[in-house]
C-alpha positions as CSV (number, residue, x, y, z in Angstrom):
1,A,1.2,2.2,10.3
2,M,-1.9,0.8,8.7
3,D,-5.0,1.4,10.8
4,R,-7.5,-1.4,11.6
5,D,-10.2,-0.1,9.3
6,T,-7.8,-0.1,6.3
7,M,-6.8,-3.7,7.1
8,I,-10.4,-4.8,7.4
9,A,-11.2,-3.1,4.0
10,L,-8.2,-4.8,2.4
11,A,-9.2,-8.2,3.9
12,R,-12.8,-7.8,2.5
13,E,-11.4,-6.9,-0.9
14,A,-9.2,-10.0,-0.8
15,G,-12.3,-12.2,-0.2
16,F,-12.6,-12.5,3.6
17,A,-16.2,-12.4,4.9
18,D,-17.4,-9.6,7.1
19,G,-16.7,-10.3,10.8
20,V,-15.6,-13.9,10.1
21,V,-12.2,-15.1,9.1
22,E,-13.2,-17.9,6.8
23,I,-10.8,-20.0,4.9
24,V,-10.2,-18.2,1.6
25,G,-7.5,-20.5,0.5
26,L,-3.9,-19.7,-0.2
27,E,-4.9,-17.5,-3.1
28,G,-7.0,-15.4,-0.7
29,F,-4.0,-14.9,1.6
30,F,-1.8,-14.0,-1.4
31,R,-4.4,-11.4,-2.6
32,F,-4.5,-9.9,0.9
33,A,-0.7,-9.8,1.1
34,A,-0.5,-8.1,-2.3
35,L,-3.1,-5.5,-1.4
36,V,-1.3,-4.7,1.9
37,A,2.0,-4.4,0.1
38,A,0.5,-2.1,-2.6
39,H,-1.1,0.1,0.1
40,E,2.2,0.4,1.9
41,R,4.1,1.2,-1.3
42,E,1.6,4.0,-2.1
43,E,1.9,5.4,1.4
44,C,5.7,5.4,1.1
45,A,5.5,7.1,-2.3
46,K,3.3,9.8,-0.9
47,V,6.0,10.6,1.7
48,C,8.3,11.2,-1.3
49,D,5.7,13.3,-3.1
50,K,5.3,15.5,0.0
51,Q,9.1,15.9,0.2
52,S,9.2,16.8,-3.5
53,D,6.6,19.4,-3.0
54,E,8.5,21.0,-0.1
55,D,12.0,21.0,-1.7
56,K,13.0,22.8,-4.9
57,W,16.4,21.3,-5.8
58,E,16.0,18.0,-3.9
59,G,12.5,17.5,-5.1
60,Y,13.8,15.9,-8.3
61,Y,15.3,13.0,-6.3
62,A,12.2,12.6,-4.2
63,N,10.2,12.3,-7.5
64,Q,12.5,9.6,-8.7
65,C,12.1,7.8,-5.4
66,A,8.3,8.0,-5.5
67,A,8.3,6.6,-9.1
68,A,10.7,3.8,-8.1
69,I,8.5,2.8,-5.2
70,R,5.3,2.9,-7.3
71,S,6.9,0.7,-10.0
72,R,7.6,-2.2,-7.6
73,T,5.1,-5.0,-7.7
């Protein structure tokens, strides 16, 4: 699960002001949603990377999964 600090950092990156939830418009919410989704995809891909590093034979499939996750937008 994403921690509070990460969510705050992503909200700031999307254009939300520090400590205040200001109206950033629909585009601001879309930016925030895209940043959250990208963060979660990368976290999922890292799980695949870790599995790939641990498995010799099955690692190939874990690498494919990580690449597929990272290619989603």
